[in-house]
C-alpha positions in Angstrom: 34.1 177.4 124.9 36.5 175.0 124.1 33.0 173.8 121.8 32.1 176.7 120.7 36.2 177.4 119.0 35.9 173.5 117.7 32.6 174.4 116.0 33.7 177.5 114.6 36.9 176.0 113.5 35.2 172.8 111.6 32.7 175.3 109.8 35.7 177.8 108.3 37.3 174.4 107.0 34.4 173.1 105.6 33.3 176.4 104.0 37.5 176.3 102.5 37.4 173.2 101.1 36.8 173.1 97.2 33.6 171.8 96.1 33.0 169.1 93.7 32.0 169.7 90.4 28.2 170.1 89.6 28.3 166.6 87.7 30.1 164.9 90.7 27.5 166.0 93.5 25.5 163.2 95.4 23.4 163.9 98.2 20.0 165.7 98.7 19.8 168.2 96.4 16.9 171.0 97.1 17.0 174.3 95.2 19.7 175.8 96.4 18.9 178.0 99.7 19.0 181.6 100.0 21.9 182.7 102.8 18.7 184.2 105.0 17.4 180.9 104.8 20.7 179.4 105.7 20.9 182.1 108.6 17.1 181.9 110.1 17.4 177.8 110.0 21.3 177.9 112.0 19.5 180.2 114.6 16.5 178.0 115.1 19.0 174.7 115.3 21.0 176.7 118.0 17.0 177.9 119.9 15.8 174.1 119.3 18.6 172.2 120.3 16.8 169.0 121.6 14.0 167.2 119.3 13.7 170.1 116.4 13.2 167.8 113.6 10.1 166.7 114.6 9.1 170.4 115.3 10.7 171.6 111.9 11.5 169.2 109.3 12.0 172.1 107.2 15.2 173.6 108.8 16.0 169.7 108.7 16.1 169.5 105.2 18.3 172.6 105.0 20.3 171.1 107.6 20.7 167.6 105.6 21.4 169.9 102.4 24.7 171.5 104.0 25.4 168.5 105.5 25.2 166.3 101.7 27.5 169.7 100.8 30.1 169.6 103.0 30.2 165.2 102.8 30.6 166.2 99.2 33.3 168.9 100.1 35.5 166.3 102.1 35.2 163.6 99.7 36.4 165.6 96.5 38.9 167.2 99.0 40.1 164.1 99.8 40.3 162.6 96.5 42.4 165.7 95.4 44.8 165.0 98.3 45.0 161.4 97.7 45.4 161.4 93.8 48.3 164.2 94.3 50.0 162.2 97.0 50.0 159.2 94.7 50.6 160.9 91.2 53.2 158.7 89.5 53.7 156.4 92.0 53.6 152.4 91.0 52.5 150.9 93.7 49.1 152.9 94.2 46.4 151.2 95.3 43.1 150.3 93.6 41.0 153.4 93.8 37.5 153.3 95.4 34.6 155.6 96.6 31.8 157.8 94.9 35.1 160.1 93.1 37.3 157.2 92.2 36.6 158.3 88.6 38.4 161.4 89.8 42.1 161.8 88.2 44.3 165.1 88.9 45.9 166.2 85.5 48.5 168.9 84.9 51.6 170.1 84.3 53.8 168.4 86.4 57.7 169.1 85.6 60.2 166.7 85.1 63.0 166.0 87.7 66.0 168.2 87.1 68.8 165.9 86.0 71.7 165.8 88.2 74.9 168.2 87.2 77.9 167.5 89.5 79.7 171.2 88.5 77.0 172.7 90.9 77.8 170.1 93.6 80.0 170.2 96.3 82.4 167.1 96.5 83.4 168.0 99.9 83.7 164.8 102.4 82.1 164.2 105.9 86.0 164.3 107.0 86.3 167.6 105.4 83.3 169.5 105.8 84.0 169.6 109.9 86.4 171.3 111.6 89.4 170.0 114.0 88.9 170.1 117.9 90.3 173.0 119.2 90.4 172.8 123.1 89.1 175.8 125.2 91.5 179.2 124.9 93.8 179.8 127.4 93.9 183.0 129.1 97.1 184.0 130.3 
């Protein structure tokens, strides 16, 4: 049961990743298969789990197409995250990989100027209340 949950979780994560632009796609790029073709190939792959590529090469070609798309999504998403994480930092490492030319651009707000009027001037000793012993009953 754990294996099925892991497969479903990974499939959902793969579907929710953003797709890279068409000019940055790599991997096998046959004509895009229809939804029915993808579902029938998934059913065939599940029923013929052992050595299905030798018996059904069409299924392997669709699976290779899907694996190439998922790999492209993963690489594109990681390059977006990497670009957002290192945006504006001076010690950014050299970019490598198939999506090294991708840059993340957008409106980044300037940091707010320090305005001392709205800030507290209390120190730590001012904020800690004085110690009081337990209340006496009686």
